[in-house]
C-alpha positions, 0 to 999 in steps of 0.5 A: 500500500505504501509503495503505491501511495508513494508512487501516486505522491511522486506523480501528483504533488497536488493530490489528496495525499501530498497536499496536507504535507505541502501545507504542513511544510509551509507552516513549519517554514514560517517558524524555522529554516528548512534544510531538507524535508521528506515524506516518509512511510513511518517515523524516522526518529524515536522522539516519541510514540508517534500518532499514526506510527504506521502511516505517512510522516513529514520529516523536516531537517533544520539547522535552527535550534529546536527549543521546546518553545519552537517545537510548541509553536510549530505544533500549535500552528500545525493544529490551528492552520494545517491538516488535522490528519497529519499535525501529529505526524511532523517530525522535527529533526536537527541538521542533516549534518548531525543526523546522518541516520535519520537522513539515511532512513528518509532518503531510503524510504521517502520522497524528498519534497522540493523547498519553496 
């Protein structure tokens, strides 16, 4: 199922599957600088027990410091302005340089999103 959905997402970034992730990416970009972003079929970090752990996630890599306040601001914006279906499935990861394992998992299993 996930392979089929990934193929569909690659073919049409405006479809029902990809749209909420593109919106979430735009919301996150209002708060932090995004270095790289991937839509992945399952969590790539062990940050917490993820909501919908067996479904698609947005993994966002940033060089910005991810303080507790920054994480809360992003989560609040996602819940207030984004798709409720994925607001709890956005993973905030540090820099690609300091997080090679999550980056490798994202590259292997996911779809890299083009940044605006």
